[in-house]
N, C-alpha and C positions, 0 to 999 in steps of 0.2 A: 537227421541230419539236416541243416538248412541251409538252400539254395546259396550258390553265391553268386554276390552284387555285380551281375556283367557292368553295370557302368562303370565299374572300374577300371575295366579293360582300356576304354581310353587313357584313361589315366597312367595305366602303367606303361604304355605305348610313350606317350609323349613323355614320361618322368625317364626312361631308361633311354628312349632318345637323344634329350635334353644333357642327360647326367645332374641337372640341378633343380632344387626345388624352386629355384627363384624365377629362372627361365621357363620351367614348364608353367609355374601360377599364371607367369607373364602370358603363355599363350593359350591358357584354358578361361582367358580373364576370371580367374581367380586370387585371393590376396594371398602373401605365403603361408601366413598361420594355416588357412584352410588345404593349401597343399600338404602341407607338414601332418596335416591330419588325416588327409586321405592319401599320404604313405605310411603313417601308422597302421589304415585299414589294409593294405595293401602287402603289408609285413603279415599281419595276423590272417589275413588270408593264405597266403601262400607259405606261409612259415620261414618265411629266408628274409632277412635284413634288408636286401636287394641293393641299394645304398650306403655304404658306410665313408664314414670321414677320415680323407688321406691329406692331411694339412690343412688349406685353406678349402678346399673341395671333397666333392662325393666321388669315391669309384665306386664301379658296379661288383656286387659277389659274381661268384660262377654260376650262382643260379639264375643271377639277374643278367647275364650275358647269351644264356640259354635259351630265355625266353624274351631277347629281343627282338628276333627276327621274326619268332612264334607269334608274338602278340602284335605286329606290325602288320604279318599275312590275318590274320582273324578280325581286325581292325577291318581292314581294308577291304576281305570277305561282306562283313556285316553290313558296312558302308553301300557295297555294291548290293545287297537287298533291298534297302532301302532306297535307292535311287529309283527314278522312274525308268523304266522299259527304254534301251536304246533305238534307234531308228531300225525298222525293219528292214535286213537285207533281202529283199525277194528275190534276187537270182540267184542268193544263197541255200533261200528254205527248203530243206527237205522232210517232209511232212507228209502224214495223211491221216485225211480228214472225211470222219463216216459223217453221211447226212441219211437221216431217215426220212422217206417221202416215199411216195406212190408212183407207181409205174409212167402213170400217164404224164407228172411231174418230171419225171427222166425224161421219157422221150421228146416232151416238148421244149425242153429249157435247157438239161444237161449236156447237147453236144454243145449248144454256146457260152456254157457254164464253163468248160472245160477247154474249149477254145481260148477265153478270156483266161482263165487262167495259166495256162499252159505260157500264153504270152508272155505273159508275167513274171510267172516263179516256174521252169519248165521242171523242177524235181519235185513239185508239188503233187500227190495223187488225191484222188476222192475214192471214196469207198458210198456206195449208196445203197444203203440197207432196207430190204423189206418190211414194210407198213402193218405190222399185224393187228398192232393195239396203240391205244395211246398211253401205254403205263409210260411214267416219267423217271422209274427207276434206272434206266442205261442214261438220261440226263444227269442227274445228280451221281452216278458214279463215272460219269465221262466216259462208257461206254461210246457216246452218241455226241457228236460235236455239237449238230446242228437237226431239229425237226422243222419238217416243212409241211405245212396242211393245216385242215380248219382246227384250231386251238380249241379243243372240250376243256373238259377236268385235266386239270393242271395242279401242281404243286403253285401254294402261296409264291414264294419266293422265285419260280420262271419269270426270265428276261421275255417279253412276245412282243413282237414287231410287226406290223400287216404289210404284204409286199401286193397283193391286189385283191382287186372282187369278181369274182366268176359268175356266171347265170347257165339255166340249160337250155340248150336245143335240142332240134329233132335234125337227125341226120339220115340219109336213107342214099341206095345208091343212083348212079347215072342210070336215070330212064324209068326212075320207079313214078307209078303215078300221082306220090306226092310230088313231084317236080315240077309240075305244072295243078293250077291254077290253086287259088287258098285253101289253105289247111286248118277247116274248121274245128272247134271242140268236137264236135260228131264224128266228122270226119277221120281228126285223131284217134276218137275212143274206138271208132270202128278197126283199124286197123291192128294186125299180129304185131307184138311188140317183146323187144327184148328188156330183160330189166338187171340192173348194176344192184348188187349185195355181199357185202363180204359176210355178212350175219347171216346171208339167207331168209329175209325180210321179204313176205310176200308184197309187200303193199309200201307204199313211201310217199312223199311230197306230194309228186305228182297226181299219183290214186287220189291221193285226199281232194287234193283240186278236182278231181272231174267229179269228184262223188258230191262236192259244192252243187256242182249241176244237174246232178242226176244223171251221170254219165261213167260209165267202169270200160277199161278197156281188157283187152285180152293178153296177158302176157304168155309166150309160147315156151318161154326158156328164161334162166335166170342163172346170170354171172358173175366173178368177181372182180372186173376189171374194167375198164373204159376200153382198152384195146381189142379186150376179146369181143366186146358188143360188136364194135366197128368193122371187126372183120367178118362177123358173122351177115350184117346189115350188109355189107361191101358184095358178100355173094348170094343177097337172098332178098325176098321183098320184106324180110321183119323193118321195125323199125328204132332204132337207136335214139337215147335221150342223152345227152352228154354235157360236159361242160363246155363252154363253148372255146378260152382261151387255153385250157388244158391239151385240149384235140386240136388244137389250128391244123398240123403237120398231117397228125393223123388223120383229118378228114380229105386231103386232097383228091380229088378226082370225085368225091362223093356230093350230092345235095344237100344245102344245109338251110333248115327253114326254121324262123320263130316259132317258138312253144308256142301252143291256141290257148294256155292256160296260165295263170299266174305262178312263179314258186318264187321263192325267196334267192336272193344274191347268198352267195357264202362270200365269206373274208378269208384267201388264204393268209396265211402267217409264218413266220419264223421264230420258234423256241429255243430257248439256250440257259444253263444255268449260269447264276451269277459268276461262278467262279471265273468266268471264261470270260467276264465281261472286257473288263481292260487288256488282257491279251492281244497285243498287235496282231498276229497273225491271226486268231479268232475275228477280231475286227475288220481284217482285210479281204477274209473269205464272208463276213457278213456284206459286206460293203458289193462284194463280187456278184454276191446272189440278189441282193435289191437290184444292184443295174442291171443285170440281167434281164429281170423280171419287167423291169420299168420297160425297158428298149422294145420289148417286145408286146408295148400295147399298139 
């Protein structure tokens, strides 16, 4: 069975509203003969005459009377679907957005992001999901609204926008020997270190940079996050190497120093699925994240 021509809905609505082929033709910018042909198609589609001759005019059949209001509602709903979204009413917005990111981003940026969102949209809630991997399935399936981090392998359709660049520095407890004097590559390598790796890798970019100088550091333990490495360094003589902007607040009271070896800067970005591109609430959320990150520079 062939699908009905949905373009006929507009003509049906106008014909039943006007009750006249001539007036309906004028309203739709058609000739009377073209409107008559459209009425014939509507009669065939509905199996009803719809409008019948009564003297010099036309009157609606009982079936047409039933369809009059229904057709109007359907056309109005269709027009609403095809209009641009209305202006976002933040004061009445009640949604929960899920952001997938690491704990360091949450600790450093989430308090300001929550405060910003609460001031503009008090009924909006944020859910920060742990970042176990870079799987984009959750973005495609709308389980995640926004992902924040270093963009790795992504689907070709994903949208990506850079937020800021970050680089690694060293951090030790107050009063640590490294808080005095210059930390040279040799001095740095001779210390006792904490390594951060979610996948349990024993060596990373810092170790590779040291090896190019013929040096090797001693890693006493490995942890999965920067919060843990800073907590351990704060309570011992161990040396933490952490991203500067991600850990600014968490390093309060500690001594920070530039790493004596060159490491590549990383770009922190936000990723989202194109289906959320034009959604006003999602655009507002992305603006909030971008502005909070920019304000922390």
